[in-house]
BAKE-36434 format. One record per residue: residue in one letter; x, y, z of N, C-alpha, C in turn. Coordinates in steps of 0.05 Angstrom, whole numbers, plus 5000, padded with zeros to 4 digits. Layout:
<recs>
+-----+------+------+------+-------+-------+-------+------+------+------+
: res : n.px : n.py : n.pz : ca.px : ca.py : ca.pz : c.px : c.py : c.pz :
+-----+------+------+------+-------+-------+-------+------+------+------+
:   A :    X :    Y :    Z :     X :     Y :     Z :    X :    Y :    Z :
...
+-----+------+------+------+-------+-------+-------+------+------+------+
</recs>
This chain:
<recs>
+-----+------+------+------+-------+-------+-------+------+------+------+
: res : n.px : n.py : n.pz : ca.px : ca.py : ca.pz : c.px : c.py : c.pz :
+-----+------+------+------+-------+-------+-------+------+------+------+
:   M : 5430 : 4771 : 4700 :  5455 :  4770 :  4680 : 5480 : 4773 : 4697 :
:   E : 5479 : 4784 : 4720 :  5503 :  4788 :  4737 : 5513 : 4761 : 4747 :
:   D : 5495 : 4741 : 4754 :  5506 :  4716 :  4762 : 5517 : 4700 : 4739 :
:   G : 5506 : 4704 : 4714 :  5516 :  4691 :  4690 : 5544 : 4703 : 4684 :
:   G : 5547 : 4728 : 4687 :  5575 :  4740 :  4682 : 5595 : 4729 : 4702 :
:   K : 5586 : 4726 : 4727 :  5607 :  4716 :  4748 : 5613 : 4687 : 4740 :
:   A : 5594 : 4671 : 4732 :  5599 :  4644 :  4725 : 5615 : 4642 : 4700 :
:   Y : 5610 : 4660 : 4682 :  5626 :  4659 :  4656 : 5657 : 4666 : 4662 :
:   W : 5661 : 4688 : 4680 :  5689 :  4694 :  4686 : 5701 : 4672 : 4704 :
:   S : 5686 : 4660 : 4721 :  5696 :  4639 :  4737 : 5705 : 4615 : 4719 :
:   A : 5690 : 4608 : 4699 :  5697 :  4586 :  4680 : 5723 : 4594 : 4666 :
:   T : 5723 : 4620 : 4656 :  5747 :  4630 :  4640 : 5772 : 4630 : 4656 :
:   L : 5770 : 4641 : 4683 :  5793 :  4641 :  4700 : 5802 : 4613 : 4708 :
:   G : 5783 : 4594 : 4709 :  5790 :  4566 :  4716 : 5806 : 4553 : 4694 :
:   L : 5797 : 4560 : 4668 :  5812 :  4550 :  4645 : 5840 : 4560 : 4644 :
:   L : 5841 : 4587 : 4648 :  5868 :  4601 :  4648 : 5887 : 4590 : 4669 :
:   S : 5875 : 4586 : 4692 :  5892 :  4575 :  4713 : 5902 : 4547 : 4708 :
:   K : 5886 : 4531 : 4695 :  5896 :  4503 :  4687 : 5917 : 4506 : 4666 :
:   I : 5913 : 4522 : 4647 :  5932 :  4526 :  4625 : 5958 : 4538 : 4635 :
:   L : 5957 : 4557 : 4653 :  5981 :  4569 :  4663 : 5998 : 4549 : 4682 :
:   A : 5982 : 4530 : 4695 :  5996 :  4511 :  4712 : 6011 : 4492 : 4693 :
:   V : 5997 : 4482 : 4673 :  6012 :  4466 :  4652 : 6035 : 4479 : 4641 :
:   W : 6033 : 4504 : 4633 :  6055 :  4521 :  4622 : 6078 : 4522 : 4642 :
:   F : 6073 : 4528 : 4667 :  6092 :  4529 :  4687 : 6108 : 4502 : 4691 :
:   L : 6092 : 4480 : 4693 :  6104 :  4456 :  4696 : 6122 : 4447 : 4674 :
:   V : 6114 : 4453 : 4649 :  6130 :  4446 :  4625 : 6155 : 4463 : 4623 :
:   S : 6150 : 4489 : 4626 :  6174 :  4508 :  4620 : 6194 : 4508 : 4645 :
:   F : 6183 : 4513 : 4668 :  6202 :  4515 :  4692 : 6207 : 4489 : 4703 :
:   G : 6184 : 4471 : 4705 :  6188 :  4446 :  4719 : 6205 : 4426 : 4702 :
:   A : 6196 : 4420 : 4677 :  6211 :  4400 :  4659 : 6238 : 4412 : 4650 :
:   G : 6238 : 4438 : 4644 :  6262 :  4449 :  4634 : 6284 : 4457 : 4653 :
:   I : 6275 : 4460 : 4678 :  6294 :  4470 :  4700 : 6295 : 4452 : 4724 :
:   L : 6272 : 4451 : 4739 :  6270 :  4436 :  4764 : 6275 : 4404 : 4761 :
:   F : 6262 : 4393 : 4741 :  6264 :  4365 :  4739 : 6283 : 4356 : 4718 :
:   A : 6298 : 4374 : 4706 :  6316 :  4368 :  4685 : 6338 : 4348 : 4692 :
:   P : 6350 : 4348 : 4715 :  6371 :  4328 :  4724 : 6356 : 4299 : 4722 :
:   A : 6332 : 4296 : 4735 :  6320 :  4270 :  4732 : 6312 : 4263 : 4705 :
:   L : 6303 : 4280 : 4690 :  6294 :  4275 :  4661 : 6317 : 4271 : 4643 :
:   N : 6341 : 4280 : 4650 :  6365 :  4276 :  4632 : 6372 : 4248 : 4630 :
:   S : 6365 : 4229 : 4649 :  6371 :  4202 :  4648 : 6356 : 4188 : 4623 :
:   I : 6336 : 4202 : 4613 :  6321 :  4190 :  4589 : 6330 : 4207 : 4564 :
:   S : 6333 : 4193 : 4542 :  6343 :  4206 :  4518 : 6318 : 4208 : 4498 :
:   L : 6317 : 4228 : 4484 :  6297 :  4233 :  4463 : 6310 : 4244 : 4439 :
:   G : 6312 : 4229 : 4416 :  6324 :  4239 :  4392 : 6354 : 4244 : 4396 :
:   G : 6367 : 4228 : 4415 :  6394 :  4232 :  4421 : 6403 : 4254 : 4440 :
:   Y : 6382 : 4268 : 4452 :  6385 :  4290 :  4469 : 6374 : 4281 : 4497 :
:   P : 6386 : 4291 : 4519 :  6373 :  4285 :  4545 : 6346 : 4300 : 4545 :
:   L : 6327 : 4285 : 4557 :  6298 :  4295 :  4557 : 6295 : 4322 : 4571 :
:   G : 6309 : 4328 : 4591 :  6307 :  4355 :  4605 : 6317 : 4375 : 4585 :
:   F : 6337 : 4372 : 4570 :  6348 :  4391 :  4552 : 6328 : 4396 : 4528 :
:   W : 6315 : 4373 : 4520 :  6297 :  4372 :  4498 : 6274 : 4389 : 4505 :
:   F : 6263 : 4386 : 4531 :  6240 :  4401 :  4539 : 6247 : 4431 : 4541 :
:   A : 6270 : 4436 : 4551 :  6277 :  4464 :  4552 : 6281 : 4477 : 4524 :
:   Q : 6290 : 4463 : 4504 :  6296 :  4475 :  4479 : 6273 : 4473 : 4458 :
:   Q : 6260 : 4449 : 4459 :  6240 :  4445 :  4439 : 6214 : 4437 : 4448 :
:   G : 6214 : 4418 : 4466 :  6188 :  4407 :  4476 : 6169 : 4426 : 4489 :
:   A : 6179 : 4446 : 4501 :  6161 :  4467 :  4516 : 6147 : 4481 : 4492 :
:   M : 6160 : 4485 : 4469 :  6148 :  4500 :  4449 : 6124 : 4484 : 4435 :
:   Y : 6128 : 4459 : 4432 :  6106 :  4440 :  4423 : 6081 : 4441 : 4442 :
:   I : 6088 : 4441 : 4467 :  6068 :  4442 :  4487 : 6052 : 4468 : 4487 :
:   F : 6068 : 4490 : 4484 :  6055 :  4514 :  4485 : 6036 : 4519 : 4459 :
:   I : 6044 : 4508 : 4436 :  6026 :  4509 :  4413 : 6002 : 4492 : 4418 :
:   A : 6005 : 4468 : 4430 :  5982 :  4451 :  4436 : 5963 : 4465 : 4456 :
:   L : 5974 : 4480 : 4475 :  5958 :  4497 :  4494 : 5942 : 4518 : 4481 :
:   I : 5954 : 4529 : 4460 :  5938 :  4550 :  4444 : 5913 : 4537 : 4431 :
:   F : 5917 : 4515 : 4419 :  5892 :  4502 :  4407 : 5874 : 4493 : 4427 :
:   Y : 5884 : 4481 : 4450 :  5867 :  4473 :  4472 : 5850 : 4497 : 4482 :
:   Y : 5863 : 4519 : 4487 :  5850 :  4542 :  4497 : 5828 : 4553 : 4477 :
:   K : 5833 : 4552 : 4452 :  5814 :  4561 :  4432 : 5789 : 4541 : 4432 :
:   K : 5795 : 4515 : 4435 :  5772 :  4497 :  4433 : 5756 : 4501 : 4461 :
:   K : 5768 : 4501 : 4482 :  5753 :  4504 :  4508 : 5739 : 4532 : 4510 :
:   M : 5752 : 4553 : 4503 :  5740 :  4578 :  4504 : 5715 : 4579 : 4484 :
:   G : 5717 : 4566 : 4462 :  5693 :  4564 :  4445 : 5670 : 4549 : 4460 :
:   E : 5677 : 4528 : 4474 :  5656 :  4514 :  4489 : 5644 : 4531 : 4511 :
:   I : 5661 : 4546 : 4526 :  5653 :  4562 :  4547 : 5634 : 4585 : 4537 :
:   D : 5643 : 4597 : 4513 :  5628 :  4618 :  4502 : 5600 : 4609 : 4492 :
:   R : 5599 : 4585 : 4482 :  5573 :  4573 :  4473 : 5556 : 4567 : 4497 :
:   Q : 5568 : 4557 : 4518 :  5554 :  4549 :  4543 : 5539 : 4574 : 4555 :
:   F : 5554 : 4596 : 4554 :  5541 :  4621 :  4566 : 5530 : 4640 : 4545 :
:   D : 5527 : 4630 : 4521 :  5514 :  4644 :  4498 : 5527 : 4672 : 4494 :
:   V : 5553 : 4671 : 4492 :  5565 :  4696 :  4485 : 5585 : 4691 : 4462 :
:   H : 5580 : 4671 : 4447 :  5596 :  4665 :  4423 : 5590 : 4682 : 4401 :
:   E : 5608 : 4683 : 4380 :  5603 :  4698 :  4357 : 5592 : 4680 : 4335 :
:   E : 5577 : 4691 : 4317 :  5566 :  4676 :  4296 : 5585 : 4673 : 4274 :
+-----+------+------+------+-------+-------+-------+------+------+------+
</recs>
């Protein structure tokens, strides 16, 4: 069971690492670092960098919550630790 536990946590931490990387790129990257380059594109009448900083990041975060729920369910079923 110890090897299964390590594999489970490895899969869980891998998923969390990917989600945190996307979260960082969207919030800090698109909203701050790449904002000047993105501002040349307009979305809904607003510069894209501003849009990401104000609204777009929120939509991505909500999508990440649903993605996390789906993938954690798959990981839980794969390692037979899911709830009925």
